[in-house]
LOVOPA-119375 format. One record per residue: residue number from 1; residue in one letter; x, z, y of N, C-alpha, C, O in turn. Coordinates in steps of 0.2 Angstrom, whole numbers. Each point is the difference from the previous one (the first is absolute). Example, Ala and Ser with C-alpha at 12.3 -4.5 7.8 and 13.67 -1.06 7.14 Angstrom:
- 1:A:66:39:-28:-4:0:6:4:0:6:5:3:-1;
- 2:S:-7:-7:6:4:1:6:-4:3:5:3:1:6;
***
This chain:
- 1:M:619:30:899:5:4:2:6:-4:2:2:-4:-4;
- 2:F:0:4:11:6:-4:2:5:5:2:-1:5:3;
- 3:S:7:-7:-4:6:4:2:6:-5:2:1:-5:-3;
- 4:F:3:7:8:6:-4:2:6:5:-1:0:5:2;
- 5:R:4:-7:-6:6:4:-3:6:-2:3:2:-6:0;
- 6:T:3:10:1:6:-1:3:6:1:-4:6:1:2;
- 7:T:-7:0:-9:5:1:-5:-1:-5:-5:-5:-3:-1;
- 8:P:11:1:-2:0:-6:-5:-5:2:-6:-2:6:-2;
- 9:L:0:-11:-1:-5:0:-6:2:5:-5:-4:4:-3;
- 10:L:10:-5:1:3:4:-6:0:8:2:1:4:-5;
- 11:E:-1:-3:11:0:7:2:-7:3:1:-1:6:1;
- 12:Q:-4:-10:-2:-7:3:0:-1:4:-6:2:-1:-6;
- 13:E:-6:7:7:-2:4:-5:-7:-1:-3:-2:4:-5;
- 14:D:-1:-9:6:-7:-1:-3:0:0:-7:5:-4:-3;
- 15:L:-9:7:-1:0:0:-7:-2:-7:-2:3:-2:-6;
- 16:T:-7:-2:10:-1:-7:-2:6:-4:-1:1:-4:-4;
- 17:L:4:5:9:6:-3:0:5:2:-6:4:-4:-3;
- 18:R:-4:11:2:5:3:-4:-2:-1:-8:4:-1:-4;
- 19:R:-10:1:3:-3:0:-7:-4:-5:-2:-1:-2:-6;
- 20:G:-2:-2:11:-5:-5:-1:4:-7:-2:6:0:0;
- 21:T:-10:-5:-2:3:-6:-1:-1:-5:6:-6:0:3;
- 22:L:11:-2:-1:0:-4:7:1:-8:-1:4:-2:-4;
- 23:A:-9:-1:7:0:-7:0:4:-2:6:-1:2:6;
- 24:V:6:-6:-7:5:-2:6:-1:-7:1:1:-5:-4;
- 25:L:-2:3:11:-1:-6:2:6:-1:5:-1:2:6;
- 26:D:6:-6:-7:6:-1:4:1:-8:0:-3:-3:-4;
- 27:D:8:1:8:2:-7:0:8:0:1:3:5:0;
- 28:E:-1:-11:1:8:0:1:2:3:7:6:2:0;
- 29:T:-11:0:4:3:4:6:0:7:-1:3:4:4;
- 30:A:-5:-2:-10:0:8:-1:6:2:-3:0:3:-6;
- 31:W:6:-5:8:6:2:-3:3:5:5:0:0:6;
- 32:H:3:5:-9:2:6:3:8:1:-1:2:1:-5;
- 33:P:1:-1:11:8:1:0:2:6:-3:6:1:-3;
- 34:Q:-10:4:3:2:7:-2:1:0:-8:4:3:-2;
- 35:Y:-9:-7:-1:1:0:-7:2:-7:-3:2:0:-6;
- 36:G:-1:-5:10:2:-6:-2:-4:-4:-4:2:-4:-5;
- 37:E:-9:5:5:-5:-3:-4:-7:0:3:-1:3:6;
- 38:Y:-3:-6:-9:-7:-1:3:-4:7:-2:1:3:-4;
- 39:L:-6:-3:8:-4:6:0:-3:2:-7:1:6:-2;
- 40:Y:-3:-11:-2:-3:1:-6:5:4:-5:-2:4:-3;
- 41:Y:8:-7:3:5:2:-5:2:8:2:2:4:-4;
- 42:T:-2:-3:11:2:7:2:-6:5:-3:2:5:-3;
- 43:L:-8:-7:4:-6:4:-2:0:1:-8:-2:5:-2;
- 44:A:4:-11:-1:-1:0:-7:5:5:-3:-1:3:-6;
- 45:R:7:-2:9:5:5:-2:-2:7:1:2:5:-4;
- 46:Y:-6:-3:9:-2:6:1:-7:2:-1:-2:6:0;
- 47:R:-2:-11:-1:-8:1:-1:-2:-4:-5:3:-5:-3;
- 48:N:-10:6:1:-3:-4:-5:-3:-6:4:-5:1:3;
- 49:A:8:-7:-3:-2:-5:4:-1:-7:-3:3:-1:-5;
- 50:V:-8:-3:7:-1:-6:-3:0:-5:6:-2:2:6;
- 51:R:4:-8:-7:0:-5:5:-6:-4:1:-3:-3:-5;
- 52:L:0:2:11:-6:-4:1:3:-7:2:5:-1:4;
- 53:E:-9:-4:-7:2:-7:2:-4:-2:7:2:-4:4;
- 54:S:-8:8:-3:-3:-1:6:-5:5:1:-1:4:-5;
- 55:L:-2:-3:11:-5:5:1:-7:-1:-4:-4:4:0;
- 56:S:3:-10:-3:-6:-1:-4:1:1:-7:-4:-2:-4;
- 57:D:10:5:2:1:1:-7:-3:7:-2:2:5:-1;
- 58:A:-9:-6:0:-5:5:-2:2:4:-6:-1:6:-1;
- 59:R:3:-10:-4:2:3:-7:5:5:1:0:5:-3;
- 60:T:5:-7:6:6:5:1:-2:6:4:2:6:-1;
- 61:L:-6:-7:6:-2:5:5:-5:5:-4:1:6:2;
- 62:G:-4:-8:-7:-5:5:-3:4:5:-4:-3:5:-2;
- 63:E:10:-6:1:4:5:-4:3:5:5:4:4:-2;
- 64:C:-4:-5:8:4:3:5:-4:5:4:-6:0:1;
- 65:N:10:5:2:-2:5:5:1:-2:7:-4:3:5;
- 66:A:9:-7:-3:1:-2:6:4:-7:1:2:-2:-5;
- 67:V:-3:0:11:3:-7:1:6:1:5:-2:3:6;
- 68:V:8:-5:-7:5:0:5:1:-7:3:2:-5:-5;
- 69:I:-2:4:11:1:-7:3:6:0:5:0:4:4;
- 70:E:4:-9:-5:5:-2:5:0:-7:1:2:-4:-4;
- 71:H:-3:2:10:0:-7:2:3:-1:7:-3:3:5;
- 72:Q:8:-7:-3:2:-1:6:-4:-6:3:1:-6:-2;
- 73:H:-6:7:6:-4:-5:3:3:-3:6:5:2:3;
- 74:T:-8:-7:0:3:-4:5:-2:2:7:4:-2:5;
- 75:G:-9:5:-4:-2:2:6:-5:-5:3:-2:0:6;
- 76:T:0:-5:-10:-5:-5:2:-6:0:-5:0:3:-5;
- 77:R:-6:-5:7:-6:0:-4:1:-5:-5:-5:-1:-5;
- 78:F:10:-3:5:1:-6:-6:3:3:-6:0:-4:-5;
- 79:D:1:10:5:3:4:-6:-6:1:-5:-5:4:1;
- 80:A:5:-8:-7:-6:0:-4:-1:7:-4:-5:1:-2;
- 81:F:10:3:2:0:6:-3:-5:5:4:-3:4:-3;
- 82:L:2:-5:9:-5:4:4:-7:-1:-2:-3:6:-1;
- 83:K:1:-12:-1:-7:0:-2:0:3:-7:-6:3:-2;
- 84:Q:11:-4:-2:0:3:-7:-1:8:1:-4:3:-4;
- 85:L:8:0:8:-1:7:1:-7:2:2:-2:5:-2;
- 86:R:-1:-9:7:-6:2:2:-5:0:-6:-5:4:-1;
- 87:D:5:-10:-2:-5:-1:-6:2:6:-5:-5:2:-3;
- 88:F:11:0:2:1:5:-5:-3:7:2:-2:4:-4;
- 89:F:3:-3:11:-3:6:2:-8:0:-1:-3:6:-1;
- 90:L:0:-11:2:-7:-1:-1:-2:2:-7:-5:3:-1;
- 91:E:9:-6:-3:-1:1:-8:1:8:-1:-4:3:-4;
- 92:L:9:0:6:1:7:-1:-5:4:3:-2:5:-3;
- 93:N:-1:-7:9:-5:5:3:-6:-1:-4:-4:5:1;
- 94:R:3:-10:-5:-6:0:-4:1:3:-7:-5:1:-4;
- 95:A:11:0:2:2:2:-7:-3:7:-1:1:4:4;
- 96:P:-3:-2:-10:-3:7:-2:6:4:-1:-1:6:2;
- 97:K:7:-8:-4:6:4:-1:4:0:7:3:-6:1;
- 98:P:-1:11:2:4:0:6:7:-1:-2:3:3:-5;
- 99:L:0:-8:9:7:-2:-2:4:1:6:-2:-3:6;
- 100:S:8:7:-6:4:1:6:4:-6:1:3:-3:-4;
- 101:V:-2:2:11:4:-6:2:6:3:4:-2:3:5;
- 102:Y:8:-5:-6:6:2:4:3:-7:2:2:-4:-4;
- 103:I:-2:3:11:4:-6:3:6:2:3:0:5:5;
- 104:I:6:-7:-7:6:1:3:1:-5:5:1:-6:-1;
- 105:D:-2:8:8:0:-4:5:7:-3:2:5:3:-2;
- 106:R:-6:-8:6:6:-4:2:-1:-1:8:-6:-2:2;
- 107:F:11:2:2:-1:-2:7:-1:-8:0:2:-4:-4;
- 108:N:-6:3:9:-3:-7:1:6:-5:3:3:2:5;
- 109:P:-1:-7:-9:6:-4:3:-2:-4:6:5:-2:4;
- 110:S:-11:2:-3:-2:-4:7:-1:5:5:-2:-2:6;
- 111:G:3:9:-7:0:4:5:-7:2:2:-5:-1:-3;
- 112:R:4:4:9:-7:2:3:-3:-5:4:-5:1:3;
- 113:A:8:-7:-2:-4:-5:4:-6:-3:-3:-1:0:-6;
- 114:V:-4:-2:10:-6:-2:-2:-2:-7:3:2:-1:6;
- 115:E:-4:-3:-11:-2:-7:3:-6:-2:-4:-1:1:-6;
- 116:G:-4:-4:10:-5:-4:-3:-7:3:0:0:6:1;
- 117:G:-5:-9:-4:-6:2:0:-2:3:-7:4:-1:-5;
- 118:H:-10:3:4:-2:3:-6:-2:-5:-5:-3:-5:2;
- 119:Y:5:6:-8:-3:-3:-6:1:4:-6:5:2:-2;
- 120:D:-10:-1:-2:0:4:-6:3:7:2:3:3:-4;
- 121:G:-5:0:10:2:6:2:7:1:3:2:6:2;
- 122:L:2:-11:-2:7:0:3:2:-5:4:-3:-6:-1;
- 123:P:7:7:7:2:-6:4:6:-3:-4:2:2:-5;
- 124:H:1:-7:8:5:-4:-3:6:4:-1:3:0:-5;
- 125:K:-1:4:10:6:5:0:-3:6:2:-2:1:6;
- 126:H:1:4:-11:-4:6:1:4:6:2:-3:5:3;
- 127:G:10:-5:-4:4:6:2:0:6:-4:3:5:1;
- 128:L:-7:-5:-6:-1:6:-5:5:0:-6:2:-5:-2;
- 129:T:-1:11:-1:3:0:-6:-5:-1:-5:-6:1:1;
- 130:L:8:-2:-8:-4:0:-5:-4:7:-1:-6:0:-1;
- 131:G:9:5:2:-3:7:0:-6:0:5:-5:3:-1;
- 132:E:7:-5:7:-5:0:5:-6:-4:-1:-6:1:1;
- 133:I:7:-7:-4:-5:-5:-2:-5:4:-5:-6:0:0;
- 134:A:10:3:-5:-4:4:-5:-4:5:3:-6:1:-3;
- 135:N:9:3:7:-4:5:4:-6:-3:3:-6:3:0;
- 136:M:6:-9:3:-6:-3:3:-5:-2:-5:-6:1:1;
- 137:Y:8:-5:-6:-4:-1:-5:-4:6:-3:-6:0:-1;
- 138:Y:10:5:-1:-3:6:-3:-5:3:5:-5:2:-2;
- 139:S:6:-2:8:-4:3:5:-6:-4:1:-6:3:0;
- 140:E:6:-9:1:-5:-5:1:-5:0:-6:-6:-1:1;
- 141:M:8:2:-7:-4:0:-6:-3:7:-2:-3:1:-5;
- 142:N:5:4:10:-1:7:-2:1:2:-7:-4:2:-4;
- 143:A:10:-4:2:2:1:-7:1:7:-2:2:5:5;
- 144:S:-2:-3:-11:0:7:-2:6:1:-5:2:6:-2;
- 145:F:1:-11:-1:5:1:-5:6:2:4:1:-1:6;
- 146:P:4:5:-9:6:3:3:5:-6:2:2:-4:-4;
- 147:L:0:4:11:4:-5:2:6:4:4:-1:4:4;
- 148:H:7:-6:-7:6:4:3:5:-6:2:2:-4:-4;
- 149:I:0:5:11:5:-5:2:7:4:1:0:5:3;
- 150:I:5:-8:-6:6:3:0:4:-3:6:1:-7:0;
- 151:S:1:10:5:3:-2:7:5:-5:-2:4:1:-4;
- 152:A:-3:-6:8:5:-5:0:7:3:1:5:-2:-2;
- 153:A:-6:8:6:7:3:2:2:5:-5:5:3:1;
- 154:A:-9:-2:-6:2:5:-6:5:-3:-5:4:4:-3;
- 155:G:-4:-11:3:4:-3:-6:7:-3:3:0:-1:6;
- 156:D:4:0:-11:7:-3:2:-1:-7:1:4:-3:4;
- 157:A:-9:-1:-7:0:-7:1:-2:-1:8:4:-5:2;
- 158:A:-8:8:1:-1:-1:7:6:2:5:1:-4:5;
- 159:R:3:8:-7:5:2:4:6:-4:-1:4:-1:4;
- 160:E:-3:-2:-10:6:-4:-2:-1:-7:-1:5:-4:0;
- 161:L:-11:1:0:-1:-7:-1:-4:-2:5:-6:2:2;
- 162:M:8:-8:1:-4:-3:5:-7:-3:-3:1:-3:-6;
- 163:P:-6:3:9:-7:-2:-3:0:-7:-2:-5:-2:-4;
- 164:W:9:-2:6:0:-7:-1:5:-3:-5:1:-6:-2;
- 165:C:3:11:-1:6:-2:-3:-1:-2:-7:4:-4:-4;
- 166:I:-10:6:1:-2:-3:-7:-7:-4:2:-4:2:3;
- 167:P:5:-8:-5:-6:-5:1:-7:3:-2:-1:3:-5;
- 168:Q:-3:-4:10:-7:2:-1:-5:-6:-1:2:-5:-2;
- 169:E:-8:7:4:-6:-5:-1:1:-6:4:2:0:6;
- 170:G:-3:-6:-9:1:-6:3:6:-2:3:1:-4:5;
- 171:G:5:6:-8:6:-2:2:3:4:6:4:-2:4;
- 172:F:-8:8:-3:2:4:6:7:4:-2:-1:6:-3;
- 173:G:6:-9:5:6:4:-3:6:-1:5:6:1:-1;
- 174:S:-7:-3:8:5:-1:5:-1:4:5:-6:3:2;
- 175:L:11:-1:2:0:4:6:-5:-3:5:-3:4:3;
- 176:F:2:-10:-3:-5:-3:5:-7:-2:-3:-4:-2:4;
- 177:S:3:4:-10:-7:-1:-3:-5:3:5:-5:-3:1;
- 178:S:7:9:1:-5:4:3:-2:-3:7:-5:1:3;
- 179:N:10:-5:0:-1:-3:6:-6:-6:0:-3:-1:5;
- 180:F:3:-2:-11:-4:-6:0:-6:0:-5:-4:-4:1;
- 181:M:4:8:-6:-5:-1:-5:-7:1:2:-4:-4:-2;
- 182:S:3:8:7:-7:1:2:-3:-6:3:-7:-1:0;
- 183:G:11:-3:3:-3:-6:3:2:-6:-5:-5:-4:-1;
- 184:A:11:3:-1:2:-6:-4:-4:-1:-6:0:-5:-3;
- 185:Y:-3:11:0:-4:-1:-6:-6:-5:1:-2:-3:-5;
- 186:L:0:2:11:-5:-4:1:1:-8:-1:-4:-4:-1;
- 187:W:11:3:0:1:-7:-2:-2:-2:-7:-1:-6:-1;
- 188:N:-1:11:-3:-3:-1:-6:-7:-2:0:-3:-3:-5;
- 189:G:0:3:11:-6:-3:1:0:-7:3:-5:-3:2;
- 190:T:11:0:-3:1:-7:3:4:-4:-6:1:3:-5;
- 191:N:1:-9:7:4:-4:-5:7:0:3:4:-5:-1;
- 192:V:-2:10:5:7:1:2:3:6:-4:-3:5:-1;
- 193:S:9:-6:-2:3:6:-4:2:5:5:3:-1:6;
- 194:C:-4:8:-8:3:5:4:7:3:-3:2:5:2;
- 195:G:1:-10:-6:7:2:-2:0:3:-6:5:2:-3;
- 196:M:-11:-1:-1:0:3:-6:4:-4:-5:-1:-6:0;
- 197:G:5:9:-5:4:-4:-4:7:-2:3:3:-4:-2;
- 198:T:-2:8:7:7:-1:4:3:7:0:-4:5:-1;
- 199:M:10:-4:4:3:6:1:-3:3:7:2:6:1;
- 200:R:-6:-9:2:-2:2:7:-8:-1:1:-2:-3:4;
- 201:P:-2:6:-9:-7:0:1:-2:3:6:2:5:2;
- 202:F:-7:-8:1:-3:2:6:4:-1:7:-2:0:5;
- 203:E:9:-1:-6:4:-1:5:0:-8:2:2:-2:5;
- 204:M:-4:-2:-10:0:-7:1:-7:-3:-1:-4:3:-4;
- 205:F:3:-9:7:-6:-4:-2:1:-7:1:5:-2:4;
- 206:G:-8:-2:-8:1:-7:0:-4:-4:-5:-3:3:-4;
- 207:A:4:-10:4:-4:-4:-5:4:-7:0:3:-1:5;
- 208:P:-4:-2:-10:3:-7:0:-2:-4:5:4:-4:3;
- 209:F:-10:4:-1:-3:-4:5:2:1:7:-1:-4:5;
- 210:M:4:10:-4:3:2:7:6:-4:2:3:1:5;
- 211:R:0:-5:-10:6:-3:2:-1:-5:5:4:-2:4;
- 212:S:-10:-1:-3:-2:-4:5:1:2:7:0:-3:5;
- 213:L:1:10:-4:1:3:6:7:3:1:1:5:4;
- 214:E:3:-8:-8:7:1:1:3:-1:6:-3:-4:4;
- 215:R:9:6:-2:4:-1:6:0:-7:1:2:-4:-4;
- 216:G:-3:2:10:1:-7:2:-7:-4:1:-1:-5:2;
- 217:K:-4:8:-5:-7:-3:0:-3:2:7:3:4:4;
- 218:D:-9:-6:-3:-3:1:6:-1:8:2:1:2:6;
- 219:L:-3:2:-11:-1:7:2:6:4:-1:1:6:3;
- 220:A:5:-9:-5:6:3:-1:0:7:-2:2:5:3;
- 221:W:-5:-4:-9:0:7:-3:7:3:-1:0:6:0;
- 222:G:5:-10:-1:6:3:-1:4:2:7:5:3:0;
- 223:D:-8:-4:5:3:1:7:-2:8:1:-6:2:0;
- 224:A:11:1:2:0:8:1:-5:1:6:-4:5:-1;
- 225:L:4:-9:6:-5:1:6:-7:-1:-2:-4:4:3;
- 226:T:3:-8:-8:-7:0:-2:-3:6:-3:-6:2:1;
- 227:W:10:2:-4:-2:6:-4:2:7:4:-3:5:-1;
- 228:N:9:-5:4:3:6:3:0:0:7:3:5:3;
- 229:D:-7:-9:0:-1:0:8:-6:4:1:-5:-1:-3;
- 230:V:5:4:9:-7:4:2:-6:-5:1:-5:3:0;
- 231:D:7:-9:1:-6:-5:1:-3:-3:-6:-5:-3:0;
- 232:S:8:5:-6:-2:-3:-6:-6:4:-2:-1:6:1;
- 233:P:-4:-10:-4:-7:3:-2:1:5:-6:-4:4:-1;
- 234:V:10:-4:-2:1:4:-6:6:5:2:2:3:-5;
- 235:Y:0:-2:11:5:4:2:-2:7:-1:-5:2:1;
- 236:D:10:2:-4:-1:7:-1:7:4:1:5:-2:-3;
- 237:K:-5:6:8:7:3:2:3:5:-6:5:1:0;
- 238:G:-10:0:-5:3:4:-6:4:-4:-5:3:3:-4;
- 239:V:-3:-9:4:3:-4:-5:3:-7:3:-2:-2:5;
- 240:Y:7:0:-9:3:-7:1:-2:-4:-5:-1:2:-6;
- 241:M:-1:-8:8:-2:-5:-5:5:-5:-2:3:-3:4;
- 242:R:-1:2:-10:6:-4:-2:-3:-5:-5:-3:1:-5;
- 243:W:4:-8:7:-2:-5:-4:4:0:-7:6:0:1;
- 244:C:-9:-1:-6:3:0:-7:-4:-4:-5:-5:-2:1;
- 245:S:8:2:-7:-3:-3:-6:1:5:-6:5:3:0;
- 246:F:-9:-3:-4:1:4:-6:-4:-3:-6:-5:-4:1;
- 247:T:7:6:-7:-3:-3:-6:-3:6:-4:5:3:-4;
- 248:P:-11:-1:3:-2:6:-4:1:-1:-7:-1:-6:-2;
- 249:Y:3:11:-2:1:-1:-7:-7:2:-4:0:-1:-6;
- 250:A:-5:3:10:-6:2:-3:-5:0:5:1:-1:6;
- 251:G:-8:1:-8:-5:0:5:-2:-7:3:2:-5:-3;
- 252:L:-5:5:9:-2:-6:3:7:-4:2:5:2:2;
- 253:Y:-6:-8:-4:5:-5:1:7:1:-4:5:-1:2;
- 254:A:-6:5:-8:6:1:-4:4:-6:-2:-3:-5:-2;
- 255:G:9:5:4:4:-6:-2:0:-5:6:4:-5:-1;
- 256:Q:-8:6:6:0:-5:5:3:2:6:0:6:2;
- 257:K:3:-10:2:4:2:6:-6:1:6:-3:-5:1;
- 258:C:4:11:2:-5:1:5:4:0:7:6:2:0;
- 259:Y:-9:-4:5:3:0:7:-4:5:4:-7:0:0;
- 260:G:10:4:4:-4:5:4:5:4:4:5:-2:3;
- 261:F:-6:9:-3:4:5:4:1:6:-3:-4:3:-4;
- 262:Q:10:0:6:1:7:-2:-1:4:6:2:-2:6;
- 263:M:-5:8:-6:-1:4:5:5:6:0:0:3:-5;
- 264:I:4:-3:10:5:5:1:-2:6:5:-1:-2:6;
- 265:P:1:8:-8:-2:5:4:5:1:6:6:-1:-1;
- 266:N:-8:2:7:4:1:6:1:7:1:-5:4:1;
- 267:P:11:-1:-3:1:7:0:-1:3:7:-1:6:0;
- 268:G:1:-10:5:-1:3:7:-8:1:2:-1:3:5;
- 269:E:-3:-6:-10:-7:1:1:-4:2:-6:-3:-4:-4;
- 270:P:4:10:2:-3:3:-6:-8:-1:-1:-3:1:-5;
- 271:A:0:-1:11:-8:-1:0:-2:-7:-2:-1:-4:5;
- 272:Y:0:3:-11:-2:-7:-2:-7:1:-4:0:4:-5;
- 273:H:-5:-8:7:-6:0:-3:-1:-6:-4:-1:-6:2;
- 274:S:3:7:-9:0:-6:-5:-7:-3:0:0:-6:-1;
- 275:L:-5:9:1:-7:-3:-1:-1:-5:5:-2:-6:-1;
- 276:L:2:9:7:-1:-5:6:4:-6:1:-2:-5:1;
- 277:H:9:6:-3:4:-5:1:-1:-5:-6:0:-6:2;
- 278:T:-1:8:-8:-2:-5:-5:-6:-4:1:-1:-6:-1;
- 279:L:-4:10:4:-6:-4:2:1:-6:5:-3:-5:-1;
- 280:R:7:7:6:2:-6:4:4:-5:-3:-1:-6:1;
- 281:L:5:8:-6:4:-5:-4:-5:-5:-4:1:-6:0;
- 282:I:-5:9:-3:-5:-3:-4:-4:-5:4:-1:-6:-2;
- 283:R:-1:8:8:-4:-5:4:4:-6:2:-2:-5:1;
- 284:F:8:7:1:5:-5:2:2:-5:-5:0:-6:1;
- 285:V:1:8:-7:1:-5:-6:-6:-4:-1:0:-6:-2;
- 286:A:-6:10:2:-6:-4:-1:-1:-6:5:-3:-5:-2;
- 287:A:4:7:8:0:-6:5:5:-5:0:-1:-6:2;
- 288:S:6:7:-5:6:-4:0:1:-4:-7:3:-6:0;
- 289:C:-6:8:-5:1:-3:-7:-7:-2:-2:-4:4:-2;
- 290:P:2:-10:1:-6:-2:-3:-1:2:-7:-6:0:-2;
- 291:E:11:1:-2:0:2:-7:-2:7:-1:-2:2:-5;
- 292:F:3:2:11:-2:7:-1:-7:2:-2:-4:-3:3;
- 293:T:3:8:-7:-7:2:-2:0:7:-1:5:3:-2;
- 294:L:-11:0:3:-1:7:-2:-3:0:-7:-3:-5:-2;
- 295:N:4:10:-2:-3:0:-7:-5:6:0:-2:4:5;
- 296:E:-2:-3:-11:-5:4:-1:2:8:1:-4:4:0;
- 297:R:11:-3:-1:2:7:1:0:3:7:0:6:1;
- 298:M:0:-11:4:1:2:7:-5:5:2:1:5:4;
- 299:D:-7:-6:-6:-6:5:2:2:7:-1:0:5:4;
- 300:S:2:-3:-10:2:7:-2:7:2:3:1:6:2;
- 301:L:4:-11:-1:6:2:3:-1:1:7:4:5:3;
- 302:A:-8:-8:0:0:0:8:-3:7:2:3:3:5;
- 303:G:-8:0:-9:-1:7:1:-6:1:5:-3:5:1;
- 304:S:1:-10:3:-5:1:5:-3:-7:3:4:-5:-1;
- 305:E:-10:5:3:-3:-6:3:4:-2:6:0:-6:1;
- 306:A:3:10:3:4:-2:6:6:-4:-2:1:-4:4;
- 307:V:2:6:-9:6:-4:-2:-2:-6:-3:3:-5:2;
- 308:M:-9:4:-6:-2:-6:-2:-2:-5:5:1:-6:0;
- 309:A:-4:9:6:-2:-4:5:6:-3:4:-1:-6:2;
- 310:W:6:10:-2:6:-3:3:3:-6:-4:2:-5:3;
- 311:L:-2:6:-10:3:-5:-4:-4:-6:0:3:-5:-1;
- 312:R:-10:6:2:-4:-6:0:0:-4:7:-3:-5:1;
- 313:G:7:8:4:0:-2:7:-6:1:4:-1:-4:4;
- 314:E:-2:9:-6:-7:2:4:1:5:5:-5:2:3;
- 315:S:11:1:-2:1:6:5:6:-1:3:5:-4:-2;
- 316:S:-4:8:8:7:0:3:4:5:-3:-2:4:-3;
- 317:Y:9:-5:5:4:5:-2:-1:7:3:1:5:-3;
- 318:E:-3:-5:9:-2:6:3:-6:4:-3:1:6:-1;
- 319:A:-6:-10:-2:-5:3:-3:2:3:-7:-2:5:-2;
- 320:L:7:-9:-1:3:2:-7:4:7:1:-1:5:-3;
- 321:R:5:-5:8:4:6:2:-4:6:1:2:5:-2;
- 322:E:-7:-6:6:-5:6:2:-3:2:-6:-1:6:-1;
- 323:A:-2:-10:-4:-3:2:-6:5:4:-4:-2:5:-3;
- 324:V:8:-8:2:5:4:-4:1:7:3:1:5:-4;
- 325:K:0:-5:10:2:6:4:-6:5:-2:2:6:-1;
- 326:T:-8:-8:2:-6:5:-1:0:2:-7:-1:6:-1;
- 327:D:2:-10:-4:0:2:-7:6:5:-1:-1:5:-4;
- 328:E:7:-6:7:6:4:-1:-2:7:2:2:5:-3;
- 329:Q:-5:-5:9:-2:7:3:-4:4:-4:0:6:-1;
- 330:K:-5:-10:-2:-5:3:-5:4:3:-6:-2:6:-2;
- 331:W:6:-10:0:4:3:-6:4:6:1:1:5:-4;
- 332:L:2:-5:10:5:6:2:-5:6:0:3:5:-2;
- 333:R:-9:-5:5:-4:5:0:-2:3:-7:0:6:-1;
- 334:K:-2:-11:-3:-2:2:-7:6:2:-4:-1:6:-3;
- 335:A:7:-9:3:5:2:-4:3:7:2:3:3:-5;
- 336:K:-4:-1:11:4:6:2:-2:6:-4:5:4:-1;
- 337:K:-11:-3:-2:-2:5:-3:3:1:-7:-1:5:-4;
- 338:Y:4:-11:1:2:0:-6:8:0:-1:3:0:-5;
- 339:L:0:1:11:8:0:0:2:7:-3:-3:5:1;
- 340:L:9:-6:-5:3:6:-3:7:1:3:3:5:-2;
- 341:Y:-1:-9:6:6:1:3:0:0:8:-5:-2:3;
- 342:D:10:5:0:-1:1:8:0:-6:4:-3:0:5;
- 343:E:7:-5:-8:0:-7:4:-6:-3:1:-4:-1:-5;
- 344:A:2:-1:11:-7:-3:2:1:-7:-1:5:-3:0;
- 345:L:-11:0:-2:-1:-7:0:0:-3:7:-2:3:5;
- 346:Y:4:-10:-4:-1:-3:7:-1:-7:-1:1:-3:-5;
- 347:R:-4:0:10:-1:-7:1:7:-4:2:4:3:4;
- 348:V:-3:-9:-6:5:-4:2:-3:-4:6:-4:-4:-1;
- 349:K:7:5:7:-2:-3:6:4:-5:3:-1:-3:5;
***
């Protein structure tokens, strides 16, 4: 049984919610301004609730009648919670005791834009809310346990808090995180830092060895015309490229000075395809820096053979772009039937 509900969780009349024991899975993003506290503490004051450490906490689940989930995801397939949710649904669907699931939905901070090809069921930027992804998983596995999605428009958090104001998965806590994460996450498949361990993850990239391409060298990476002119091989009208240095406090190159770039959104050009731009940047760095390498993670991060062929230098940019376009169109057709809100998904062109 599936339902989509437009009133807040505490106003629901289900006996399971009112009299049962609720397992609550929330995180730091599940803070509600109406109560000034996190979801679990609110439910614990009004209901019989226990807190889950993870969706695999089977011992706690065995004592419960329902699971309540609130998680602000990033809008990209790199959110590890999505795989946990799918695995949890598979376990529930095999369980002899039906367990009701309530998901308090949140609006997608990356909006309805779609980028990239398929991998593990989702493109790089998928455009769906967590509730819509749950709807897709539920439908695809022909599940029978009760699943109830509480509309993102039903609660005060969605109306009064911007979806990026509390840091999320992988350092996603900036207004501009949604512009860049779907592509910039691919730097994790290389020996170039994506800015993790700084105040600007995914907005910056660089490495200690990129200092050799500083301003004044043959390639003049610090020259604005190299990066921000229409004739540049890595030019994109959606961003400005600023030569910079940064020292991560954690992660790759922690404590080491990195040289690279900050990507700054151009407010006059909102249509920016992070994946395609990052792929061009990676190829350019690879051709310019002999120290550059891909690592074993790139196969899974790339998401398709077309992307890997481009990264290996085996295809043209036109072939890459056409393959990505085809995959995006397939995803738009598939995802349409799982939408719970009026706003449609769209490709970044």
